[in-house]
C-alpha positions in Angstrom: -119.4 55.8 -52.2 -116.6 53.9 -53.8 -114.8 50.4 -52.3 -112.7 52.6 -50.6 -114.5 54.2 -49.1 -115.9 51.9 -47.6 -112.9 51.1 -46.0 -111.8 54.4 -44.8 -114.4 53.9 -41.7 -112.3 51.3 -40.6 -108.4 51.8 -40.8 -107.6 53.5 -38.1 -109.3 50.1 -36.3 -106.5 48.1 -34.6 -108.2 44.4 -36.1 -107.8 46.0 -40.0 -105.0 44.7 -42.2 -105.9 47.0 -46.0 -103.6 45.2 -48.3 -103.3 48.3 -51.2 -101.0 47.6 -53.4 -102.6 47.0 -56.5 -104.1 43.5 -57.6 -101.8 40.6 -58.9 -105.1 38.9 -60.1 -105.9 38.4 -64.1 -106.9 41.6 -65.8 -103.2 43.3 -64.3 -99.5 42.9 -65.1 -98.3 41.3 -61.3 -95.1 42.9 -61.5 -93.7 42.9 -57.8 -96.9 44.5 -55.8 -97.6 43.9 -51.9 -99.2 40.9 -52.2 -96.2 38.8 -53.9 -93.8 40.4 -51.6 -95.9 38.9 -48.8 -96.3 36.0 -51.1 -92.4 35.1 -51.2 -92.3 35.9 -47.7 -94.7 32.8 -47.4 -94.5 30.6 -50.0 -96.5 28.3 -50.7 -95.7 24.4 -50.0 -93.1 23.6 -51.9 -93.4 21.4 -55.0 -97.5 21.2 -54.2 -99.4 23.2 -57.5 -103.5 23.0 -57.0 -105.1 22.9 -60.0 -108.3 24.9 -59.8 -110.8 22.8 -57.8 -108.5 19.9 -57.2 -109.7 17.2 -55.4 -107.6 14.8 -55.7 -105.4 13.8 -53.0 -100.7 13.4 -53.7 -99.0 11.4 -52.6 -98.0 11.4 -48.5 -102.2 12.8 -48.5 -105.4 10.6 -46.9 -108.8 10.9 -47.2 -111.6 8.9 -45.1 -115.0 9.0 -45.9 -117.2 9.1 -43.4 -121.2 9.7 -42.5 -121.6 11.7 -40.2 -124.8 8.8 -38.4 -127.1 12.3 -36.7 -127.3 14.4 -40.8 -126.5 11.3 -43.0 -124.4 13.8 -44.5 -120.4 13.4 -46.2 -117.5 14.1 -43.8 -114.4 13.9 -45.9 -111.0 13.5 -43.4 -108.3 14.7 -45.2 -104.3 13.6 -43.0 -101.1 13.9 -43.6 -99.8 10.1 -43.3 -96.6 12.0 -42.2 -98.2 14.4 -39.4 -96.5 18.0 -40.1 -97.6 18.7 -36.1 -97.3 15.3 -34.6 -97.7 17.2 -31.3 -100.7 19.4 -32.1 -103.6 17.9 -31.2 -105.4 20.6 -32.9 -108.8 19.5 -35.9 -110.1 21.9 -38.9 -113.6 22.1 -39.3 -114.4 23.4 -43.0 -117.8 24.4 -44.3 -117.6 25.1 -48.0 -119.6 27.8 -49.4 -121.8 27.5 -52.9 -124.7 29.6 -52.2 -127.0 27.0 -50.3 -127.9 25.4 -53.4 -124.4 24.0 -54.5 -121.2 22.9 -53.0 -121.1 19.1 -51.9 -118.8 16.4 -53.0 -116.6 18.3 -55.4 -116.0 21.4 -53.4 -116.2 20.6 -51.0 -113.6 18.4 -51.2 -111.3 20.6 -52.9 -111.3 23.0 -50.1 -110.6 20.2 -47.0 -107.6 19.6 -49.4 -106.5 22.6 -49.3 -107.0 23.0 -45.5 -105.1 20.5 -45.2 -102.0 21.9 -47.3 -102.0 24.8 -46.6 -101.8 24.2 -42.4 -100.4 20.6 -42.2 -103.4 19.7 -39.5 -105.7 17.6 -39.8 -109.6 18.3 -41.5 -113.2 17.6 -41.6 -114.7 18.7 -44.8 -118.7 18.8 -43.7 -121.9 18.4 -46.8 -125.2 20.0 -46.0 -128.4 19.7 -47.7 -128.9 22.3 -50.5 -132.2 24.3 -51.1 -134.1 25.1 -52.9 -135.6 20.8 -51.8 -133.9 21.3 -47.8 -134.3 24.9 -46.8 -132.6 26.8 -43.4 -132.6 25.6 -40.8 -131.5 22.3 -42.4 -128.0 22.9 -43.7 -126.9 24.8 -40.2 -128.8 21.7 -38.3 -126.3 19.5 -40.5 -123.1 21.4 -39.9 -123.8 21.4 -36.5 -124.1 17.2 -36.1 -121.0 17.0 -37.7 -119.5 19.6 -35.2 -121.2 17.3 -32.8 -119.6 14.0 -34.7 -116.3 16.0 -33.3 -117.0 16.4 -30.1 -119.3 14.0 -28.8 -118.6 10.3 -31.4 -114.3 11.4 -32.1 -114.2 12.9 -29.2 -111.9 16.1 -29.9 -112.2 19.1 -28.0 -114.4 21.9 -29.0 -111.2 24.3 -27.9 -109.3 22.1 -30.3 -110.6 23.1 -33.6 -110.9 25.3 -36.0 -113.0 26.3 -38.0 -113.2 27.9 -41.3 -116.2 28.8 -43.6 -116.4 30.1 -47.3 -118.9 32.1 -48.2 -122.0 30.9 -47.4 -120.5 28.7 -45.5 -118.8 31.5 -43.4 -122.3 32.4 -43.1 -122.9 28.9 -41.7 -119.5 28.2 -39.3 -120.9 31.7 -37.5 -124.5 30.2 -37.0 -122.7 27.3 -35.5 -120.8 29.3 -33.5 -124.8 31.7 -32.4 -126.2 28.4 -32.1 -123.5 26.4 -29.8 -123.7 30.1 -27.5 -128.1 30.6 -26.9 -127.5 26.5 -26.1 -124.8 26.5 -23.2 -122.0 24.7 -25.3 -118.5 25.3 -26.1 -117.3 27.2 -29.5 -114.8 27.0 -31.5 -111.4 27.3 -30.7 -111.6 29.7 -33.2 -112.9 30.8 -36.4 -112.5 31.8 -40.0 -114.1 33.5 -42.3 -113.0 33.0 -46.3 -115.7 35.6 -47.8 -118.1 35.2 -46.0 -122.2 36.1 -45.9 -123.2 37.5 -43.1 -126.6 40.0 -43.6 -128.9 38.9 -45.0 -131.1 42.4 -45.2 -129.4 43.4 -48.4 -128.5 46.6 -47.2 -125.0 47.1 -46.3 -123.0 49.9 -48.2 -121.2 47.4 -49.8 -124.7 45.4 -51.5 -124.8 48.4 -53.2 -121.6 50.0 -54.5 -119.7 46.4 -55.6 -122.7 45.7 -57.1 -121.0 45.7 -60.6 -117.3 45.1 -59.1 -117.4 41.8 -57.9 -117.7 39.7 -61.0 -118.7 36.3 -58.8 -122.2 38.8 -58.3 -122.6 41.2 -61.5 -125.8 43.1 -60.6 -126.1 42.8 -57.5 -127.7 40.1 -55.2 -131.1 39.9 -55.1 -134.2 39.3 -52.2 -135.1 36.2 -54.3 -131.8 34.3 -55.0 -131.9 34.3 -50.6 -136.0 33.1 -51.1 -134.6 29.8 -52.8 -132.5 28.7 -49.4 -134.5 30.4 -46.2 -137.2 33.5 -46.3 -137.4 37.3 -46.1 -138.5 37.3 -42.9 -136.2 35.6 -40.6 -133.0 37.8 -42.3 -132.7 39.7 -39.1 -132.0 36.0 -36.6 -128.6 35.9 -35.7 -128.2 32.0 -36.8 -129.0 33.0 -41.0 -127.6 36.4 -40.5 -124.7 36.4 -37.9 -123.7 39.9 -38.0 -127.4 40.5 -36.0 -126.1 38.4 -32.5 -124.3 39.2 -30.0 -120.8 38.4 -30.7 -119.1 38.1 -27.0 -117.5 35.2 -26.0 -116.7 34.5 -29.7 -113.1 33.0 -29.9 -110.1 34.7 -32.3 -111.7 35.6 -35.7 -109.9 36.0 -39.0 -112.0 37.4 -42.3 -110.2 37.8 -45.3 -112.3 39.9 -47.8 -111.9 41.6 -51.5 -112.0 45.3 -51.8 -114.3 45.0 -54.8 -116.2 41.9 -53.8 -120.3 42.6 -52.5 -120.1 40.9 -49.0 -117.1 43.6 -48.1 -120.0 45.5 -45.6 -120.4 42.1 -44.4 -117.0 41.3 -43.4 -115.1 45.2 -41.6 -118.6 44.9 -40.0 -119.0 41.9 -38.5 -116.0 42.5 -37.4 -115.8 45.7 -35.5 -119.3 44.7 -33.6 -116.9 41.4 -33.0 -113.6 43.9 -31.5 -116.1 46.1 -30.1 -117.7 43.5 -27.9 -114.4 42.1 -26.4 -113.9 39.4 -29.3 -109.8 39.3 -30.5 -110.1 40.2 -34.3 -108.0 40.2 -37.7 -109.4 41.3 -40.3 -107.7 41.9 -43.7 -109.1 43.1 -46.9 -107.2 42.7 -50.2 -107.0 45.9 -52.8 -109.0 45.4 -56.1 -110.4 41.3 -55.3 -114.0 39.9 -56.0 -115.2 37.5 -54.2 -113.7 34.2 -52.7 -110.7 34.4 -54.7 -109.0 31.6 -53.1 -111.7 28.7 -54.2 -111.3 30.6 -57.7 -107.5 29.9 -58.6 -105.4 28.9 -55.1 -101.9 29.6 -56.9 -102.1 34.1 -57.5 -100.1 35.7 -54.7 -103.4 36.9 -52.8 -104.5 33.0 -52.4 -101.3 32.2 -50.8 -101.6 35.1 -48.5 -104.8 33.9 -47.1 -103.3 31.0 -46.2 -100.5 32.6 -45.0 -103.1 35.0 -42.7 -104.5 31.6 -41.6 -101.5 30.1 -40.9 -100.3 33.4 -38.5 -103.5 33.4 -37.2 -103.9 30.2 -35.5 -100.3 30.0 -34.3 -98.4 27.1 -36.9 -95.1 28.3 -38.6 -94.2 29.7 -42.1 -94.5 27.1 -44.8 -91.2 25.3 -45.3 -89.8 25.9 -41.2 
């Protein structure tokens, strides 16, 4: 089986967008692939460039550091001094990746800024306790505490909260939805996942097929790594492996995944399950891309397209309009 064959069974699914152009990343000449054409159609915010993991605010961007009382963890609040959508009450709640063992501070802040620049909406980017000192569900408890703070202390309507999570942050945002549903509480209004990890049984097709095509996980995933942040006897818990949960009643979902990434199956299998359970789903698989490329390089066309996808998903105008 190849990575392309993993996607083939889903090609006729209405939720799948499969960009079949050659990749425009580091390994090949960009030329004019479909991704570059999309990037030209949905340009990045004019005048703004981002260095790798840039966590510096620019003129007109404001940052406030908050401590969540229930967890003691930081919550970074980003907003434009002159709001781009002053009549839009929505906010973005961003949860960073990093394999549950890194990602606080610089990574968390950089993706908070990326979310602000891509959406123009106020953003809250959450830190959480990290493994191996703090194992699951400590991370999920902190993500939930920050969400509760946004709703109960700051007064945000859950339906007006857009969650975005990358990689392990995708695990935690999906797990947050599973937990809120179990508790009978209101879920966020929309949820976006960038290269999410959603199944820790490590038995999905791409976990094996893409073990040597994904540069971020070259050699594959190991069960030992799962034990560093959780326990293998818990992998079927939907608040650890959301693929195995019931997605019924979830809000609209957006998934992005690279064709060559080791977590490709996590996205397509979860998207299919959620769609079959009545959820509105969009899943964009990018030909030739690797795990979490948006956090690796903001300025390749496929990264622009993810930002454009999210703006379209949440109903915001194209940049510059």
